[in-house]
N, C-alpha and C positions, 0 to 999 in steps of 0.2 A: 364571502369574498368569492368573486371567479379567478381563476388562477391559470395560466397557460403554460406548458414547460415545453421549449423548444429544444429538441435532442434529448427527450426522457430517458431513454434507456440506459443512461450512465449508471454507474452502481451508487453513486450519491443521487444525481438527480431524482432517479426511481424512488428510492428509499424517502427522499425528502415530499415526492408527489404523495404516496402513500402515508405519512405524517400528516399533510395538510388537507387531504381527504378525511382521515378519519376524525380532525379538529372540527369537521361540517365545512370546510369549505368545496366549492364545485372546480374540478381539478379536471384539466384536459391536457393532452401533449401529442408529440408527433417524434418523429424518426426516421430516420431513412434504414437502420437496422436495428434491432432489438432481439437478442438472444438471452437466455436463461441464464443465471434466474432472475432477470428482468422481467423478459416476457412474461413468466409465469405468476410473478409475485404482482405485476401489474394487471394480468387478468384476473387472478383472485381480486383484487380490490375493485374490478369492475372499472379501470380506468386503462387499459391494454387500447391502445390505437386502432380504429377499426381498418386502417389502409395503412400501409408503409410508405412514407416520404414527406415532403411539407409542400402544403397546399393556403396558400393565400386565404382561401376561403373560411380557415380555420379561425383567423384574427379577426374579431370583431369588436366596436366598439365599447361594446358592455362588459369589456376583461378589465377586471381591475390591476391586474399586474402579471406582465412576461415574465419568466426565469428561464434566462438564456444558457445553454451548455457551451461551452468551449470548442466541441467538435461539430458545430454547425459553422457556416460560413458567414462571411460579412452579406454575402450576396444573397445569402436565404430569403426565401418569396415570404415569407410567415414574419420574417424578422423585418424585411423593406416595409410588410403592409402594419405592423404595430409601429414601426417609426412615424411612417405618413399621417396614421391615427393620432398620434402623439400619446402612445400609451406607455404608463412606467414600466421602465426595462430594467431588471436587476440581472447580475450575475448571481449564481446560488450564493458567492462567499458574501456578495453586497446583501443580499437578502438574509443572509444569518447573522450577520453584524445588525443589519436593522430591527431583527427579532430580538438580538441579546446585548442592547445598548444597556441596558440597566443591571447587566449579569457582570460577577467576574469571569471574566474572559481566559481560559487556558489553552494555550496553543503550542503545541508539537509538532517542531520543523525539521529538516534534515534528508538528507541525500538517501538516507537509508535508516531502518528501523522506526519510521514515526507512527506509522499503523500499530506494530506493536509495543510502543510505549503507551501509545493513546490509548490501548485495549487494557495495558496493565494498570494505568491510571484509574480508567474505567471500572474495571475489577476489584481493585483495592477500595475505590470510594464505595460502591456498591456491598462489599461485605461490611464496611464500618458503617453503615446504613445513613449514608450522604445523600441529599436531595441534588441532582444536578442532569443538567441536559448535555446533550453530544453529538458529534457527527465524527464518524470514522469511516475510513475507505472498505471494511470486511465485517462479515459476519463474526460476530462474538458470542459464546456460547452465555447463558442468561441474559440476552437482548434480543428483543423481538425484532427490531429494525436497526439498521446502522446510524439511524438518525433520530432525537428526542426534543422536542420543542415544548416548554412549558412556558406558562405567564408566571410561575412561583417559584421554581429551582432559581438558587443566588448563582450556581453556577454552571457555567457549559464548559464541556470539553471537547477542542477540535483538533483534528490532523490537520497539519498547516503545510498543504502542497505547494510546490514552487513553480507547478505548472500554470500557465496563464489561465486566467479567470475566463475570459470569452472575447469573440471576435470585437467586442465595443469596450472590451476592459483589458488591453494587454499588457497587464502585470500580474506577477504571481499571485495566487489566491491569497496567499498566508498577509499580504499587504495590507488586505481589506478588513482584517479582524480586529488591529489595533488590542493588542494583548495586555493582562494586566499580569500574569503570569506566562513566560515562555519556558521553552528547552531547543535547544539545536542540536540534531545527536551528529553531524559531520556532514561534509562536503566532499563530494566525489561527482564529477561532470556526468549529466544526464540531461536528457530533453535536447538532443542536438538541432532537431529541427527547429524550435525558437528559440536557443539560446547556442547559436554557432559556434562561439568564441567563448573559451574556457573560463577567462579571465569575466567576463559579461556573466556567465553564469554563478562566479563568485560572489559578484557584487550585489547579486540578489539578495544572500544570505547576511551580507554586511546592512543592505539597507532593512532587512528585517530587525536585527538585532537593533538597529536606531531607531525602530518604528514604535518602540515600548516607551507606553507614556512616563511622566515622570515618578520615581517611588515603586516603580513595578520590579519585579522579581523575574531572573533569567538565569537557566543553569545550562551549561554547554559540556560538551565532550572534551577532557582536556589532553587527550592522546590524540586529537586531531589536527594536523600541521595548518591547515588552512584557518579553522578557528582559533589557534593558536595567535596566529598573525592579525587576526582581525579583533581580540579581545586586549591584545599587548598594546593598542590604539583606541582600547573605549574609555569614552569618557563623559560617557551618560550620566545622569543621576538614577540610575537603575541599579539594585542590589543583584550582586553577581555570584554564582556557587559553580565552580566548575566539578566534575566528576571523573570517576575510574571506573575499569573492569571492577567488580565487585569480587572480594575473594570467596574462594571457592575450594572443593572438592570433589573429584569424581569418583564415586563408588561403586564399582560393578558398572552397572549402565546409567546411573543417578547422578545426577549433579547436586550438591549441598552447599546452602550458602552460610559461609562463616559468620558470625556475628557475633556480639556482645552477649547476647542471649543464647546460645549455642548454635547448632547446626539446623538448618532448615533445608528437607530434602524440596527439590524443584519438581514439576512434569515436563519443563522445559528445558534445553539445553544448549551451548555453543559459547563461544566467547562473546559472540554479537548480541545475544540476550543477558547475558551477565552485566555487559555496559547497559543495556536497556534498563534494565533491574535499577542499576544505580542512578540513571538519569529520573526514572520514574520515583524511585524513593525520594529524590529532592523535590519533585514538584509535590508528592503528596505531603511532604514534612512541611511544605510552604501552605497548603491548605487544611492543616491541623490535623495532620494523621501521626501520631506518635510511632517510631522505630519500630517498638514489637507487634504492633498491630498492623503496620505494613508488613513486615515478614510473615506473621500468621496468615496474614490473606492472600501472601504473593503464592505460599505453597501451592492451593489449590487453582492456580492461572492455568489454563492448558492451550494458551495463544490464541490467535485470532485466525480465522479460515486462511487457509492456503500460507499462513506462516509457519512454515518448515512443521506443517500437521501429519500428525499418525493417520496411516493409510490402513495399515494391518503388519501382521508379525505371524511365523510359525517359530519352529525352533532353531531354522538355520537362516532364515532372511527376514528382515523389519524394513520396512516402505513407508518413505515420505513423501510430501509433496511441497513444495513452495514457491512463493511469488517472483522469486530470486530471478533479474532478466539483467539489471547493469552490471558492469562489471565487478563494482566494488561488493554489490550483492550475492554474486554468484560465488564469487572467490570466499566469503564468510560464510557461505550457506555448505559449500563443498567441505569448507575446513570443519566446519562445526561436526558434520557428520562423520567424517574421518577420524578425528579426535575421541568422541563420543562411544564410537564402534569400531575402536583401533585392531581390534583383533578378527574384521571381518574386510572384506573386498569392498569395492564400492564403484557401482555402476551408474552415473550421473549424468542424465540427460536432461538439456536446456533447451526451449525454444526461442530460436531469434521470432521476434514479434511485434516490439515498439519501434516505434519511428527511429530512434536510435539504434539499435540494435541491426536495423536492416540497412542503416546507413552505411556505404563503404568507406565515408572518410572517417566513421567512428570505430571502426573494427578494429583495428589496432589496439585500441583500448582495451580487448578483450585478453591480450597475450597473458599466458600464465594464469589464467584464472581456473582453468579446468586441471593443472597440474597434478591436483592430490587427489582426484579420483583415478583409480585403478582402470576402471574403461569408462574415459570420457565421451559423451554423444550430442552431438548438435542437432536440433531437427529443424528445417522452417518450409512452411506451406507456400509453394510457389501462389496459391491463389490470395494469400496475404498481401503479397507483390503488388498484385493486380490490384487488388482492394485500396492500398494505399500510394497506388498511382508512381512505385517506386519501381528502378531498374533491379532485374533479379541479380541475385548475387552467384557469383562462380564458386562451385565447390573448392576447387585448389586454394582461391584465395581466401575462402572461409580457414580453411585448415592452416595456411602459411600466417594468417592474422591471430589465429589461437597460439603459432608457436607450438604445436602438439602434434609431433606424426602418429602418435597413439589415437588421436580423434576419430570416430567415425561419424559421419556426416549421413544425414536421411531426409529426403523432401518428400516422401511419399507415407502417409500414416500406416495403412496395412504394413508396408514393409519394415517402418518400426516397430510396429506391434509382434511381427513374428519374428524380428531380431530380439526382443526383449522375453519370448515365450520358450524360445530355443535355448537359452542360457541354461548353463547349470547353475543354479542359485543355492548350492552347498555353500555355506559361510561366507554369504554376496548378500549386501544389499542392495536397493534400490532408490533413487534420488530423484525425482521429478520436478523441474523447475522452470516454471513459465508463468506470464501475466496473460497469455491466453488459453487455449485449451487442447493443444496439439493438435489441429485440424477435428476437432471432434471426437478425441479417442475418450472412451469410458475408461477412466482411472480404475475406478473402483473393479469394473469388471475386468480388466486386466490383472490387476493385483489378486482378484480370488483365484485366476488360473494358475498367477504363479505361484501363490500360498498353498494351494490346494494340494495334498498328499499324494505323492510319484509311488506308482504301484512300483 
């Protein structure tokens, strides 16, 4: 087949393009901005667009399928041309459903933790020799790409995002998957640019819970207030099972799961990950994994890329980075670092980068989210506002919104880097949180300088 991607530079979009290219299809694509790792990955596979932008001449009548990304617009010239020619146009979740209709579809949803839980399920299934396809929004150790599609695998594990599928398909992506097995990790307001009303945002998860086919299996986090309200009124013919934070103990700087089979050491930590593990276990049990096999497999799980990912350490300092950007994710990650390394101070840096986090009307949701950090820092890049066509936030307003007088604010990357490098890192840890890249900061290089021996 000949397949064209409009907005090919996305994390999932470019991986899907690579997988389809490797399956022998002719794949082309376009985008108005492509950055690494997507740029390097597409270039390696020979499908990096020759020029940046969208051009109607890219669309011809011999294209079998167009896969449309959410970050394109309804007036995109390539989309308009495809519509004019009557080509088959899919959002990527529509396409994934199309190629997995005969599989057992496992969908992991929730405002937070869905990438980590999806990755845990994938890791455990692989360790137990299950044959499965997948789609996850992050790089995972042991997996070549973040998307796999085959003809024969009986199971597909999908990260279920609530963000809208495409300009032509203005519903959450998870509504297109029609799961047989599903998980909802929790509900905390996000994506204010498409769900400006909180109740409307919550409603998407209620709809998802009711999208299950009869006799499916759905597990949900019992400590989430919104999910309690959804499931107190749930009357579908679906088997449900709630889960809680897994029993555990911390010895030194290692977290151990407490189970009927003994204690199992983890390479990850934090209450949110202990919740994620319980949810992942319920899903894996439903797929045929026994408890003891689950626990043995999860001990080697190191986390997904940028999800509380270890960067480096020396005798005085440990450095982690995380994808956290929404208030609930931010608070959970700061709490995890503070609790795991309570004998050290914590310098936590978060970047305002998403539409929601840059929106003045959403900013009050961040109140108290950085309070557990000894040195809280917020960074935002003025160019991000220009690129997203949003008004620049006032620094005083940002500090007031976080409700933290100790908050340090930076809008210039070199100044932020200088601030970090001049710190006394004796018994002090660093946590870097962003869904962006801190205006191009080389995290590994900065970490190396922080950790180098002092003369």
